[in-house]
C-alpha positions, 0 to 999 in steps of 0.5 A, a space after each residue: 108314508 101311510 102305514 097301509 098304503 096301497 094295501 086292499 084290506 077286506 073286513 068282515 062285520 065292517 059296517 058297524 061297531 069295530 069293524 066300522 071304526 077298522 075301516 075309517 082307521 085304515 082308509 086313514 093309513 091308505 088302504 083301499 076297504 072291502 066291507 063285509 057285512 049282513 047289513 046292506 044299508 049300514 054297509 053302503 052308507 059306510 062305503 059312500 062316507 070312505 068314497 067320499 073321503 077319497 079311498 076306494 070303498 066296496 061293500 059287498 053282502 055277505 053270509 060268513 056261515 056260507 063259504 059259497 058267499 064268501 068266495 063269490 065276495 073274494 072273488 069279487 074283491 079280486 076283480 075289483 082290486 086286483 089282489 087282497 093284503 088284508 084280513 080281518 075276521 071281525 064279525 060276530 055275535 052273541 046269543 048268551 044264555 047258562 048253560 041249562 037255558 041255553 038252547 041247540 039253536 042259540 049254539 050252534 047260531 054262534 059257532 056259524 058265525 064266530 067259528 065257522 065264519 072265520 075259517 070261511 073267510 079265511 078259506 076263501 081269500 087264502 089263495 089270493 095271499 098264497 099266489 103273491 107269498 104275501 097276508 096279513 091275517 087278524 082273527 078277533 078273540 075275546 077276553 072271555 076266550 082266555 077266562 071265561 065267562 058266566 052265560 057265554 058257553 057258545 061264545 067263549 068256545 068260539 073264541 077259545 077255539 079261534 086263538 087255537 085256530 090262529 095258532 095252527 094257521 100261523 104254523 101253516 102259513 107262516 113259511 108262505 108269507 102269511 102273518 096269522 094273528 088275533 086279538 082279544 078285546 076286552 070290554 068295548 063301547 059297543 052297541 053289543 055291549 050297550 045292551 048290558 044293564 047299566 050297573 053290569 057296565 059299571 062292574 066291568 069298568 070297575 074291574 078293568 085296572 084303566 077305569 073304563 070300557 074300551 072305545 072301538 078305535 082302542 081295537 082298530 089300533 090293534 088291528 092296524 098295528 098287526 096289519 102293518 109292517 111293524 109287525 112282519 116278525 109277529 106271527 101266532 100270538 093272541 093280543 089282548 087289548 083289555 085295559 088290564 083285566 087280565 094281568 
């Protein structure tokens, strides 16, 4: 039997990068897929691709910074699929600058998407999980949320905050049958990371004991494990998937 057979998974930022890899992985494991993203073209294309493979899939354009957008999308997902079993809070952005150069707008944009967005999506989905006393929530932190990174005051603040929220929600929701965990990716070969200059990418590879950047599939596999029955007694952890960058 497939590991997510008969499950319904909502994946935020699911149209590309790690989110897309997760949608494809979860589809292979038997889940129905709900893609939340702001990119309509890529979102509809992925839903069509998954449907062609026999997966029940649906795309909704969602602005995670708006609670009314996430609540509407959650209700729509339940109307279509009857339930939501898994929430992967994967959506995120960067607006990097040193503290002296970072604008208030850059700060707020990242806070709104990466931190408030996780709050909004979870608030929208959690009532449906509470009804059935079951759910798996996986939040996306980052290796930089654990040790910091030059030029990322806003991003690091959100990713550290997500670790804290994960611990609180694990305590609040565990007794209600809902597991809440986080994944802290290292440097992953996504479109976001590919904008980094080549010499810096080489340096990151050299600093990673496994000698390479991670693949989106590496993170999707971690999401899959924490969403599966195999992780039923895991609650409140932050799983580093970074090739040994932090040991």
